[in-house]
C-alpha positions as CSV (number, residue, x, y, z in Angstrom):
1,M,136.0,66.6,77.6
2,N,137.0,63.4,79.5
3,K,134.6,60.7,80.5
4,L,134.2,61.8,84.1
5,S,133.4,65.3,83.1
6,L,130.7,64.0,80.8
7,I,129.1,61.9,83.5
8,I,129.0,64.9,85.9
9,L,127.6,67.1,83.1
10,C,124.8,64.5,82.6
11,I,124.0,64.4,86.3
12,V,123.8,68.2,86.6
13,V,121.8,68.8,83.5
14,C,119.3,66.1,84.3
15,Y,118.8,67.7,87.7
16,S,118.7,71.2,86.4
17,A,115.7,70.3,84.2
18,T,113.6,70.6,87.4
19,F,114.6,74.2,87.8
20,G,113.7,77.3,85.7
21,Q,110.6,75.9,84.1
22,K,109.5,78.0,81.1
23,D,106.3,79.9,81.8
24,N,104.6,79.7,78.4
25,L,101.8,77.9,80.2
26,K,101.2,80.6,82.7
27,N,98.1,80.0,84.8
28,W,97.0,76.9,82.9
29,H,95.7,75.5,86.2
30,H,93.0,78.2,86.2
31,K,91.8,77.2,82.7
32,D,89.0,75.0,81.3
33,S,89.4,71.8,79.4
34,E,86.8,72.7,76.8
35,I,87.6,76.3,76.3
36,D,91.4,76.3,76.7
37,K,92.2,72.6,76.1
38,Y,94.1,72.3,79.4
39,Q,92.9,70.1,82.3
40,G,92.8,73.0,84.7
41,I,90.2,73.7,87.4
42,S,88.0,76.1,85.4
43,S,88.2,78.8,88.1
44,N,88.2,81.6,85.5
45,K,85.0,80.1,84.0
46,A,83.5,79.9,87.5
47,Y,84.1,83.5,88.2
48,H,82.9,84.7,84.8
49,E,79.7,82.6,84.6
50,L,78.6,81.6,88.1
51,L,80.0,84.1,90.7
52,K,79.3,87.4,89.1
53,G,77.1,89.6,91.4
54,R,77.4,87.2,94.3
55,T,78.6,88.5,97.7
56,S,81.3,86.7,99.7
57,K,82.6,86.6,103.2
58,T,86.3,86.7,104.2
59,V,87.7,83.2,105.0
60,I,90.9,82.7,107.1
61,V,93.3,80.3,105.5
62,A,96.3,79.0,107.5
63,I,99.4,78.3,105.5
64,I,101.7,76.0,107.4
65,D,104.9,76.1,105.5
66,S,108.4,77.6,105.2
67,G,107.3,81.2,105.7
68,T,105.9,83.7,103.3
69,D,107.1,87.0,101.8
70,T,104.9,89.5,103.6
71,T,106.2,92.3,101.3
72,H,105.1,90.7,98.0
73,E,103.1,93.1,95.9
74,D,100.5,90.4,95.1
75,L,99.8,89.7,98.8
76,K,99.2,93.2,100.0
77,G,96.2,93.3,102.2
78,K,95.9,89.5,102.2
79,F,97.4,88.7,105.6
80,W,95.4,87.8,108.6
81,V,95.8,90.2,111.5
82,N,95.5,89.2,115.1
83,E,93.3,92.0,116.4
84,Y,93.9,91.1,120.0
85,E,97.7,91.8,119.8
86,I,99.3,95.3,119.7
87,P,102.0,95.2,117.1
88,N,105.7,95.3,118.2
89,N,105.1,96.3,121.9
90,G,107.0,93.2,123.2
91,I,104.0,92.1,125.2
92,D,101.7,89.1,124.8
93,D,98.5,91.1,124.8
94,D,96.2,88.2,124.1
95,N,97.9,85.9,126.6
96,N,98.2,83.1,124.2
97,G,101.9,82.6,124.9
98,Y,103.1,84.2,121.7
99,I,104.5,87.8,121.8
100,D,103.5,90.1,118.9
101,D,102.0,87.3,116.8
102,I,100.4,89.7,114.4
103,N,100.1,87.6,111.2
104,G,101.0,84.2,112.5
105,W,104.0,82.6,114.1
106,N,107.4,81.1,113.4
107,F,108.1,77.9,115.3
108,L,111.6,77.7,113.8
109,G,113.2,80.6,115.8
110,N,114.0,82.0,119.2
111,S,113.3,85.1,121.1
112,K,116.6,86.6,120.0
113,G,115.4,86.6,116.4
114,E,117.6,83.7,115.3
115,N,116.0,81.2,112.9
116,I,116.6,77.7,111.7
117,L,117.3,77.4,107.9
118,H,118.9,74.0,107.5
119,E,117.7,70.9,109.3
120,T,118.2,67.2,109.2
121,L,115.7,64.8,107.7
122,E,113.6,62.8,110.1
123,I,115.3,59.6,108.9
124,T,118.6,61.1,110.1
125,R,117.2,61.9,113.5
126,V,115.6,58.5,113.9
127,Y,118.7,56.7,112.7
128,Y,120.9,58.7,115.1
129,N,118.7,58.1,118.1
130,L,118.4,54.4,117.5
131,K,122.1,54.0,116.7
132,T,122.9,55.7,120.0
133,K,120.6,53.3,121.8
134,F,121.8,50.1,120.3
135,T,125.5,50.8,119.9
136,N,127.5,48.7,122.5
137,K,124.3,47.0,123.6
138,D,124.1,43.2,123.8
139,T,121.4,42.5,121.2
140,T,121.2,38.9,122.3
141,K,119.5,40.0,125.5
142,L,116.7,42.2,124.3
143,D,113.1,41.9,125.5
144,N,110.3,41.5,122.9
145,N,109.7,45.3,122.5
146,E,113.4,46.0,122.2
147,K,113.7,43.2,119.5
148,K,111.0,44.9,117.5
149,E,112.7,48.2,117.8
150,Y,116.1,46.7,116.9
151,E,114.6,45.2,113.7
152,F,113.2,48.6,112.9
153,Y,116.6,50.1,113.5
154,K,118.2,47.7,111.1
155,K,115.7,48.8,108.4
156,V,116.2,52.5,109.1
157,S,120.0,52.1,109.1
158,A,119.9,50.4,105.7
159,D,117.7,53.1,104.3
160,F,119.8,55.9,105.8
161,Q,123.1,54.5,104.6
162,K,121.8,54.1,101.1
163,K,120.6,57.7,101.0
164,Y,123.7,59.1,102.7
165,K,125.9,57.3,100.2
166,K,124.0,58.9,97.3
167,A,124.1,62.3,99.0
168,K,127.9,62.0,99.4
169,S,128.3,60.7,95.8
170,D,126.3,63.7,94.4
171,Y,128.3,66.1,96.5
172,D,131.7,64.7,95.5
173,G,130.6,64.6,91.9
174,F,129.4,68.2,92.0
175,T,132.6,69.3,93.7
176,L,134.6,67.8,90.8
177,F,132.2,69.3,88.2
178,S,132.4,72.7,90.0
179,E,136.2,72.6,89.5
180,Y,135.8,72.0,85.7
181,Y,133.0,74.6,85.4
182,T,134.8,77.3,87.4
183,T,138.1,76.8,85.6
184,A,136.4,76.9,82.2
185,N,134.3,79.9,83.2
186,N,137.4,81.8,84.4
187,N,139.4,80.9,81.3
188,V,136.6,82.4,79.1
189,K,136.1,85.5,81.2
190,E,139.9,86.2,81.3
191,E,140.2,85.7,77.5
192,L,137.2,88.0,76.8
193,K,138.1,90.5,79.5
194,K,134.5,90.6,80.7
195,D,132.3,88.7,83.2
196,D,129.3,88.1,81.1
197,Y,129.5,86.4,77.7
198,T,127.1,85.1,75.0
199,I,126.8,81.9,73.1
200,D,128.3,83.7,70.1
201,D,131.3,84.6,72.2
202,L,131.7,80.9,73.0
203,K,131.4,80.0,69.3
204,N,134.2,82.4,68.4
205,L,136.4,81.1,71.2
206,S,135.9,77.5,70.1
207,L,137.9,78.4,67.0
208,S,140.8,79.6,69.1
209,K,144.3,78.1,68.5
210,N,144.8,78.1,72.2
211,E,143.8,74.6,73.2
212,T,142.9,75.6,76.8
213,I,140.6,78.4,75.6
214,K,139.1,76.2,72.8
215,N,138.3,73.4,75.2
216,S,136.8,75.7,77.8
217,A,134.6,77.3,75.2
218,L,133.4,74.0,73.8
219,Y,132.7,72.7,77.3
220,L,130.6,75.7,78.2
221,S,128.9,75.6,74.8
222,Q,127.7,72.1,75.5
223,L,126.3,73.2,78.9
224,H,124.5,76.1,77.3
225,K,123.0,73.9,74.6
226,K,121.5,71.7,77.4
227,G,119.9,74.8,78.9
228,F,122.3,74.9,81.8
229,T,123.0,78.3,83.3
230,K,124.6,79.9,86.3
231,T,121.2,79.8,88.0
232,E,121.0,76.0,87.6
233,F,124.6,75.8,88.8
234,N,123.8,77.7,92.0
235,S,120.5,75.7,92.5
236,F,122.3,72.4,92.2
237,K,125.1,73.6,94.5
238,R,122.5,74.5,97.1
239,H,120.8,71.1,96.7
240,V,123.9,68.9,97.0
241,E,125.3,70.9,99.9
242,S,121.9,70.7,101.7
243,Q,121.7,67.0,101.3
244,Y,125.2,66.2,102.3
245,K,126.1,68.9,104.9
246,Y,122.7,69.2,106.6
247,R,119.9,66.7,105.7
248,Y,121.9,63.5,106.2
249,N,124.5,64.9,108.6
250,V,124.0,63.3,112.1
251,D,126.1,66.0,113.6
252,N,123.8,68.8,112.4
253,N,121.9,70.1,115.4
254,Q,120.3,73.4,114.4
255,R,117.5,72.8,116.8
256,Q,119.7,73.8,119.7
257,I,119.1,77.5,119.0
258,I,115.5,77.1,120.0
259,G,116.2,75.5,123.3
260,D,113.0,73.5,123.6
261,D,112.4,69.8,124.1
262,H,111.0,68.6,120.8
263,T,109.8,65.4,122.5
264,N,107.7,67.2,125.0
265,K,104.4,68.4,123.6
266,N,103.7,70.6,126.6
267,D,106.9,72.6,125.9
268,S,104.9,74.7,123.4
269,V,105.9,78.3,123.9
270,Y,108.9,79.0,121.7
271,G,109.7,80.7,118.4
272,N,109.3,84.3,117.2
273,N,107.0,86.4,115.0
274,D,109.4,86.4,111.9
275,I,107.0,84.6,109.6
276,M,109.2,85.2,106.5
277,G,112.2,83.5,107.9
278,P,115.5,83.1,106.0
279,S,114.1,81.2,103.1
280,C,110.4,81.6,102.2
281,G,110.2,80.7,98.5
282,H,108.2,77.5,99.0
283,G,105.7,79.1,101.3
284,T,105.3,82.2,99.1
285,S,104.5,80.1,96.1
286,V,101.9,78.1,98.1
287,A,100.3,81.3,99.5
288,G,100.2,82.8,96.1
289,I,98.3,79.9,94.6
290,V,95.6,80.4,97.2
291,A,95.5,84.1,97.6
292,A,97.4,86.2,95.1
293,N,95.5,89.3,94.1
294,R,93.1,88.7,91.3
295,N,92.3,92.3,90.6
296,N,95.6,93.7,89.4
297,N,97.5,93.4,86.2
298,N,100.2,91.0,87.5
299,D,100.6,87.7,85.8
300,A,99.9,85.4,88.7
301,Y,96.6,85.3,90.6
302,G,95.1,83.2,93.3
303,I,92.0,81.0,93.3
304,A,90.1,82.6,96.2
305,D,89.4,86.3,96.0
306,N,88.3,87.0,99.6
307,V,90.7,85.4,102.0
308,K,93.2,86.3,104.8
309,I,96.2,84.1,105.1
310,M,97.6,83.2,108.5
311,I,101.3,82.2,108.2
312,L,102.8,79.5,110.3
313,R,106.5,78.7,109.7
314,V,107.4,75.1,110.6
315,V,109.2,73.8,107.4
316,P,113.0,74.3,107.2
317,D,115.4,73.2,104.5
318,G,115.0,69.6,105.8
319,D,112.2,67.9,107.6
320,E,109.7,69.6,109.9
321,R,109.4,68.4,113.5
322,D,106.2,66.7,114.6
323,K,105.8,69.0,117.6
324,D,106.0,72.1,115.4
325,V,103.4,70.8,113.1
326,A,101.1,69.9,116.0
327,N,101.5,73.4,117.6
328,A,101.0,75.1,114.2
329,I,97.7,73.2,113.7
330,K,96.6,74.1,117.2
331,Y,97.5,77.8,116.7
332,A,95.6,77.9,113.4
333,V,92.4,76.4,114.8
334,N,92.6,78.4,118.0
335,N,92.9,81.7,116.1
336,G,90.0,81.2,113.7
337,A,91.4,79.5,110.6
338,Q,88.7,77.7,108.7
339,V,91.0,75.7,106.4
340,V,94.6,74.7,106.8
341,N,97.0,74.1,103.9
342,M,99.9,71.6,104.6
343,S,102.2,71.3,101.6
344,F,104.9,69.2,103.3
345,G,105.6,65.7,104.3
346,K,108.2,63.1,105.4
347,D,108.8,59.4,105.7
348,Y,109.1,59.0,109.5
349,S,107.1,60.5,112.3
350,P,108.5,59.6,115.8
351,Q,106.0,61.9,117.6
352,K,103.0,61.1,115.4
353,L,100.7,61.1,118.4
354,F,101.4,64.9,118.9
355,V,100.1,65.5,115.4
356,D,97.2,63.1,115.7
357,E,96.0,65.0,118.8
358,A,96.2,68.3,117.0
359,I,94.2,66.9,114.1
360,K,91.5,65.8,116.6
361,I,91.4,69.4,118.0
362,A,90.9,70.7,114.4
363,E,88.0,68.3,114.0
364,Q,86.4,69.5,117.2
365,K,86.5,73.0,115.8
366,H,85.3,71.9,112.3
367,V,88.5,73.0,110.5
368,L,89.3,71.5,107.1
369,L,92.9,70.2,106.8
370,I,94.3,69.8,103.3
371,H,97.5,67.9,102.8
372,A,99.9,67.2,99.9
373,A,100.3,63.5,99.1
374,G,104.1,63.8,98.4
375,N,106.5,63.6,95.5
376,E,108.1,60.2,95.8
377,A,105.9,58.5,93.1
378,E,104.9,55.9,95.8
379,N,101.7,54.2,96.8
380,S,100.6,55.8,100.0
381,D,98.3,52.8,100.7
382,I,101.5,50.7,101.1
383,K,103.9,53.3,102.5
384,W,102.6,56.1,104.7
385,H,103.8,59.7,104.3
386,Y,103.5,62.0,107.3
387,P,101.5,63.7,108.5
388,T,98.8,61.2,107.7
389,N,95.2,60.9,108.4
390,S,95.6,57.2,109.0
391,L,95.5,55.5,112.5
392,D,96.0,52.1,111.0
393,S,95.1,50.3,107.8
394,N,91.4,50.5,108.5
395,N,90.9,53.6,110.5
396,I,91.3,57.4,110.0
397,I,91.7,60.2,112.5
398,T,89.2,62.7,111.1
399,K,86.7,63.3,108.3
400,Y,88.0,66.9,108.0
401,W,90.9,65.9,105.8
402,I,91.7,66.0,102.0
403,E,94.8,64.3,100.7
404,V,95.9,65.7,97.3
405,G,97.8,64.1,94.4
406,A,99.3,66.1,91.5
407,S,97.8,66.0,88.0
408,S,99.4,67.3,84.8
409,I,98.3,69.5,81.9
410,K,96.4,67.2,79.6
411,A,93.8,64.5,80.3
412,N,95.8,61.7,78.6
413,K,98.0,58.8,79.7
414,K,100.3,61.3,81.4
415,L,97.5,62.8,83.5
416,P,99.0,61.8,86.9
417,A,102.3,63.8,87.5
418,V,105.3,61.5,87.2
419,F,106.4,62.3,90.7
420,S,103.1,62.2,92.5
421,N,102.2,59.8,95.3
422,Y,98.9,58.0,94.9
423,G,96.6,55.5,96.6
424,Q,93.1,54.4,96.2
425,Q,92.6,54.5,100.0
426,N,94.8,57.3,101.2
427,V,94.7,59.9,98.4
428,D,91.3,61.6,97.9
429,V,91.7,63.5,94.7
430,F,94.2,65.0,92.2
431,A,94.7,68.6,91.3
432,P,97.1,70.6,89.0
433,G,100.6,70.2,90.3
434,V,102.8,70.6,87.2
435,R,104.2,74.0,86.1
436,V,101.8,75.9,88.4
437,Y,102.5,79.6,88.1
438,S,102.7,81.6,91.3
439,L,104.8,84.0,93.4
440,Q,108.4,84.1,94.6
441,P,110.0,86.4,97.2
442,G,111.1,89.8,96.0
443,N,108.0,90.5,93.8
444,K,109.1,87.7,91.5
445,Y,107.0,85.0,89.7
446,E,107.8,81.4,88.8
447,S,106.3,78.0,87.9
448,A,106.7,75.1,90.2
449,D,106.1,71.3,90.2
450,G,104.9,69.2,93.1
451,T,101.9,68.1,95.2
452,S,103.0,71.1,97.2
453,S,101.4,73.1,94.4
454,A,98.4,70.8,93.9
455,C,97.5,71.0,97.6
456,P,96.9,74.9,97.7
457,V,94.9,74.5,94.5
458,V,92.4,72.4,96.5
459,T,92.7,74.8,99.5
460,G,91.9,77.7,97.2
461,V,88.8,75.9,95.9
462,A,87.7,75.1,99.5
463,A,88.2,78.8,100.6
464,L,86.3,80.0,97.5
465,L,83.3,77.8,98.4
466,M,83.5,78.8,102.1
467,S,83.6,82.4,101.1
468,Y,80.6,82.4,98.6
469,F,78.6,79.8,100.4
470,P,79.1,80.3,104.1
471,Q,75.9,78.4,104.9
472,L,77.7,75.2,103.9
473,S,79.5,73.2,106.6
474,P,83.2,72.2,106.1
475,L,82.2,68.6,105.6
476,E,79.7,69.7,102.9
477,I,82.5,71.7,101.3
478,K,84.7,68.6,101.3
479,E,81.9,66.5,99.8
480,I,81.3,69.0,97.0
481,I,85.0,69.2,96.2
482,L,85.4,65.4,95.9
483,N,82.0,64.8,94.2
484,S,82.4,67.6,91.6
485,S,85.9,66.5,90.5
486,V,86.1,65.6,86.8
487,P,86.1,61.8,86.7
488,F,88.7,59.9,84.7
489,K,88.2,56.5,86.4
490,K,88.6,54.4,83.3
491,L,91.3,56.5,81.6
492,K,94.5,54.3,81.2
493,V,97.4,56.3,82.6
494,F,101.1,55.7,83.5
495,V,101.6,54.9,87.1
496,P,103.8,57.7,88.6
497,N,107.4,56.5,88.4
498,K,110.4,58.9,88.4
499,N,112.9,56.3,87.0
500,E,110.6,54.7,84.4
501,P,107.8,57.2,83.6
502,K,106.3,54.8,81.0
503,A,106.7,51.6,82.9
504,K,103.1,50.5,83.6
505,K,99.6,51.6,82.8
506,V,96.6,51.4,85.1
507,K,93.2,53.0,85.3
508,F,93.3,56.5,86.8
509,G,90.5,55.5,89.1
510,S,92.9,53.2,90.9
511,L,95.1,56.1,92.0
512,S,92.7,57.9,94.3
513,K,89.4,57.5,96.0
514,T,87.5,59.7,93.5
515,G,89.5,58.9,90.4
516,G,89.0,62.6,89.6
517,V,90.7,66.0,89.1
518,V,89.4,69.0,91.2
519,N,87.2,71.5,89.3
520,A,86.2,74.8,90.7
521,Y,83.4,75.4,88.1
522,N,81.7,72.1,88.9
523,A,82.2,72.7,92.6
524,V,80.5,76.1,92.5
525,K,77.7,74.8,90.4
526,M,77.1,72.0,92.8
527,A,77.2,74.4,95.8
528,I,74.6,76.7,94.1
529,E,72.3,73.7,93.6
530,K,72.8,72.6,97.2
531,V,71.9,76.0,98.8
532,N,69.0,76.8,96.5
């Protein structure tokens, strides 16, 4: 194998390590540190010891995400139903502007049933708009506001060019790797006269006197030893193509199929009722963490046992639009959601005011908003990640907000997930976000990493408390979740850092407001004490 092929192999195998996580730690996030030796949320213990014999009320949870598989066996009977809408009659029966919105709404589609799958990132959109504005403009004659905007444009441009260059490099590298991989794969299949082969087949072929067959077998054997499979190949292919062809492509304009003005908040009636959409894996996993059936024999199960989930699709393969997020929050609170899960985020927010306004509406209706801190291993006190509850460095928008970082499996120096964002001011609490087992479309199950998984863990705990203790207010629920978290303030841990995971140690208490990890058992116990 030549040097270039080895470099490409290294890139692909390193990336593929994020896919196909083994599930030998299934449901660790439900477990208890003393009983099971995992730093889970002790939800099993809470049900067994504290909630037996207690009655509960149904809680409506809005999942603002990529869509959810409405046919999944573990979500049967779990979907919110709009009782004021007659299914599939093509009429807006409840006069809310959305036709046949039975289980929620898809803000990424049109009335013809067409849906957005791939989108640009917000940085691409911001860069393109500013580039259009300042190209061919005499920058020596700018007023003060334009000068500030031009300085911002230069920063955005530098950021965009760096990321675009990497996306192109990864795409070109994978294209070259794909040629090697496909050629070797075809050589082996042709020699064996079959499409599927084993590692033993490759071992036998590595002894071949035919140099082409021998080298192909050795090449594929090395890949197999690294755990690289066709699944990882296809996953990496989707990733690099998405980055280069869509996310950082200034000519990608998928939004045109919707036909709305994304800069006009009053242009709010658009979309369709296809809440699954063309790619709902992320949203299905999130929904499962909150609400998967706890009473069947399937492997995965949710945290809250009496919830109805309202599905709002706003997250494409790319960055969500501010207007869609704002409209989804408004839809949720106007249709009875008591808690809203938001497992998404981005680096720029040109229409932040739209989202801020929606957050204030949620506050007026006493709806709890729970948001994932993000997976950039960055300090959110220094660099904001949107949507954010911050107005400026000293002021927040609402008290009805919980920002969630991701914790790992053991309470040791690796407790904060290596990818998790953090911040003593802007992150409230941590929750399990590594190898969290949940649902995937098509009645499948899989583990996932990310604050996207940690966020619904907290949402599930909030819904659980609302369900069994309806006399508590949302702010009391929030207070209980934070105050009952297991404290590790003085524990020395590695600061999240993707490139150098063991670069620096700090006290865990410096990474969030509470310095704690969410715990359902403690929360239920505290709620019982509060209502008695």
